[in-house]
Every structure is written in structure tokens, then in C-alpha cells.
C-alpha positions in Angstrom: -64.3 -38.6 -57.8 -62.4 -41.1 -57.9 -59.4 -38.3 -58.0 -61.0 -36.7 -55.1 -60.8 -39.4 -52.4 -57.0 -40.6 -53.3 -56.3 -36.7 -53.2 -58.5 -37.3 -49.8 -56.9 -40.5 -48.2 -53.1 -39.4 -49.1 -53.8 -36.4 -46.5 -55.5 -37.9 -44.5 -52.5 -40.8 -44.6 -50.3 -37.7 -44.0 -52.3 -36.4 -41.7 -52.3 -39.5 -39.3 -48.3 -39.8 -39.7 -47.9 -36.9 -38.7 -49.8 -36.8 -35.2 -48.6 -39.6 -34.7 -45.3 -39.6 -34.7 -45.6 -36.5 -32.5 -48.2 -38.4 -30.1 -44.7 -41.1 -30.2 -42.1 -38.5 -29.5 -43.8 -37.3 -26.2 -44.9 -39.9 -24.9 -41.6 -41.7 -25.0 -39.5 -41.4 -21.5 -36.2 -42.6 -21.0 -36.5 -46.0 -19.2 -32.4 -44.8 -16.6 -32.6 -43.5 -13.8 -31.4 -40.6 -14.2 -27.3 -40.3 -12.4 -27.1 -37.1 -9.8 -24.9 -34.3 -11.7 -22.6 -34.7 -8.1 -20.4 -36.2 -6.4 -20.9 -37.2 -2.9 -18.0 -35.5 -0.8 -16.9 -36.0 3.5 -16.4 -33.0 5.2 -14.3 -33.6 8.3 -14.1 -30.8 10.7 -11.3 -28.3 10.9 -8.7 -28.5 13.5 -8.1 -25.7 15.6 -6.1 -23.2 14.6 -3.3 -21.6 17.3 -0.9 -19.1 17.2 2.3 -19.2 19.6 3.7 -15.3 20.1 7.8 -15.4 21.2 8.4 -11.7 22.6 10.8 -10.5 24.1 9.3 -9.7 27.8 10.9 -6.6 28.2 7.9 -5.2 25.7 5.2 -6.2 28.5 8.1 -3.2 30.7 7.8 -0.7 27.6 4.3 -1.1 27.0 3.5 -0.5 31.3 4.9 2.4 31.2 4.3 3.7 27.9 1.0 3.6 29.1 1.6 5.2 32.0 3.0 7.4 30.9 0.3 8.7 28.6 -2.0 8.1 31.8 0.0 11.3 33.6 -0.2 13.2 30.4 3.2 13.5 29.2 2.2 12.4 25.6 -0.3 14.3 24.5 -1.9 17.8 25.6 -3.7 17.7 28.9 -6.0 20.1 30.8 -4.6 21.0 35.0 -5.9 23.5 37.5 -3.0 26.4 38.8 -4.1 26.2 41.9 -1.0 28.8 42.7 1.9 31.6 41.4 4.3 33.5 44.2 6.6 32.7 46.7 8.0 28.8 47.6 7.0 29.3 50.9 3.3 30.2 50.3 3.2 27.1 47.2 3.8 24.4 49.5 1.0 25.3 51.9 -1.1 25.8 48.8 0.1 22.6 48.0 -0.9 21.1 51.8 -4.0 22.6 51.7 -4.1 20.7 48.4 -3.2 17.6 49.2 -5.7 17.5 52.3 -8.8 18.9 50.3 -8.6 16.9 46.6 -7.1 13.5 47.3 -8.2 12.5 44.4 -5.9 14.6 42.7 -2.0 14.9 42.1 -0.5 18.2 42.8 2.7 19.8 41.7 4.8 22.7 42.4 6.8 23.9 39.1 9.3 26.2 39.8 9.2 29.7 37.0 11.6 31.9 37.3 11.3 33.5 39.6 8.1 32.1 40.9 6.6 28.5 42.0 3.8 27.5 40.7 1.1 24.5 42.6 -0.6 22.3 39.7 -3.5 20.4 40.2 -4.4 17.0 38.1 -4.0 16.3 34.9 -7.2 16.0 33.1 -8.0 14.7 28.9 -11.1 17.3 27.9 -12.2 20.4 28.9 -15.0 18.3 30.3 -13.7 16.7 33.1 -11.4 20.0 34.0 -14.3 21.9 34.2 -16.0 20.0 36.7 -12.9 19.9 38.3 -12.3 23.7 38.7 -16.3 24.5 40.2 -15.3 21.9 43.1 -11.7 23.4 43.2 -13.1 27.3 43.3 -15.0 25.7 46.4 -12.2 26.1 48.7 -9.1 28.0 46.0 -11.1 30.4 44.6 -8.5 32.1 42.0 -7.6 28.9 40.4 -7.5 28.3 36.6 -7.9 25.5 34.0 -4.9 26.1 31.9 -2.8 24.0 29.3 1.1 23.6 29.7 3.2 24.0 27.0 5.0 21.4 25.7 8.9 21.7 26.8 
């Protein structure tokens, strides 16, 4: 029985050592204060950027000419309304009447051998031309919409 007591004591002593070492390992704390993992940085405001463009003043003039030409339809496919096709005297009468009746749209006389045409407007879309034609038909019932051919 004595042997059993010695074995029990060794077992209890080993168990005691394991428990105390485990508890001791959990209780150990690092008493040194933690240092942060970042370094403070002074952030300065960004300076304002500026760009200086030096260009020839004729560029502005050319851009103005180009925008006028686009507005007048010299670069793109536009719609016009033809009011008349025939002799010069009647074409002059029609253009005067069109300028009086519809001053908001420009009118011009075009010559195509052997007759003259009276054209009105310069419309970007077919819808815009259709709306104008509805008004124009009150004064010129034979008017029609077309797209002039590029020369």
C-alpha cells in the first residue's frame, strides 16, 4: 500500500506542477506599454495647381468661323425647304414674300440650269424641318423638305 501512496503522491505532484505552470503562463502580463505601429506624419495642404495656355489668337477666330459654318450647315447634312422652282422674276417675288412671312428662317436663291430655286431654312433634324414645313404650308402650299447634295 505504501507503493500506491508514493505513486499517488508523484501523480498529484506532477498534476500540481502542470496546473501551476499553465496558470502562471496565463497570468503573466507584459508590463511594458505597447508602442504604436505608426509614425505621426504632418500633412500639409496641397498647393493650388495652375495651368497657363499660350495659344495663337487666330485659333479663337478659326473656331468662331467653324462654329458659324456648322450652324449654317456647310459641314453637315441639313434639311431645307424648297419653296419654288422656275424663272428668276418669280423666284425674286417668292423670296421677298418668304422673308416677310417667315423672318426667323433665312431664304436664298439657288441657280440650277436653266431655272432658279428658292430655299428656306437650315434644319438639323427632319422633325425640326417638318415643324417648319407645317407653318410654311400656310403661305406656300407646294413647299417640300429635301436634303441638298454636297458640292
